[in-house]
Each structure stands twice: as structure tokens, then as C-alpha cells.
C-alpha positions in Angstrom: 126.3 96.9 47.3 128.4 94.0 46.4 130.1 95.2 43.1 133.4 93.8 42.0 134.9 97.1 41.5 134.2 98.1 45.2 136.8 95.6 46.3 139.5 97.7 44.6 138.1 101.2 45.5 140.6 103.3 47.5 137.8 104.9 49.5 137.2 101.6 51.2 140.5 102.0 52.8 140.0 105.6 54.0 137.7 107.5 56.4 134.2 107.2 54.8 133.2 110.4 56.4 135.5 112.3 53.9 133.3 111.2 51.0 130.2 112.6 52.7 131.2 116.2 53.6 128.8 118.4 55.5 126.9 121.0 53.6 129.5 123.7 52.6 132.3 121.4 53.6 135.3 120.5 51.4 135.3 117.6 49.1 139.0 118.1 48.4 140.4 115.1 50.2 137.9 112.7 48.9 138.5 113.9 45.3 142.1 113.5 45.8 141.6 109.9 46.8 139.3 109.4 43.9 141.9 110.8 41.4 144.3 108.0 42.5 141.7 105.3 42.4 141.9 102.5 39.8 138.1 102.1 39.6 137.1 105.7 39.4 135.2 105.3 36.1 133.2 102.3 37.4 132.4 104.2 40.6 131.2 107.3 38.7 129.1 105.1 36.3 127.5 103.4 39.3 126.7 106.6 41.0 125.0 108.1 38.0 123.1 105.0 37.0 121.8 104.4 40.6 121.3 108.2 41.2 123.5 108.5 44.3 122.8 112.2 45.2 124.9 112.3 48.3 128.6 112.0 48.6 131.7 112.2 46.4 131.6 109.4 43.8 134.1 108.9 41.0 135.9 112.1 41.8 133.0 114.4 41.5 131.3 116.6 44.1 127.7 116.2 45.1 126.8 119.2 42.9 128.6 117.8 39.9 127.0 114.5 40.4 123.6 115.9 40.5 124.3 117.6 37.2 125.4 114.3 35.6 122.3 112.6 36.9 120.0 115.2 35.5 121.8 115.0 32.1 121.5 111.2 32.2 117.7 111.5 32.8 117.3 114.0 30.1 119.2 111.8 27.6 117.0 108.8 28.6 113.8 110.8 28.2 114.8 112.0 24.7 
């Protein structure tokens, strides 16, 4: 990954482990970081477009992200 938006991402300045919680773990801290991030929309778009199934991206949990990816696939198939 060498996206321009990544240079401005707040998660690059935090503990990367917080954005990849263990199963059943909390994504609260990662989401809090994302909410303050100036490139949140770009991050979320990247995650959905490239089907990033793991981790917190653009302020959404892994479960929410998978739902968005499925919706994007369905839209593309229609």
C-alpha cells in the first residue's frame, strides 16, 4: 500500500494492534481513532474496494465491513 491518504491516517500514529482486535475483542479504541481521522472516507472506500475483511477500517468493525463488502458485490453483480 502506498496510497496518498495513508500518509495522513491517524492509525499510522497509533498501535496497529488496536485496529486488529482479537475475536470477541473490542474495536472501541480503533473506532475512536477513526472518528477523528481526516481520511476516514478514503480509508473506508479502500477497504471495501479491496475487500479488506480483517481489521477496523474507516471507523467500521470487521462485521460491519464484511456487510459493506457483500453489499458492494451485490450491487456490482446487478
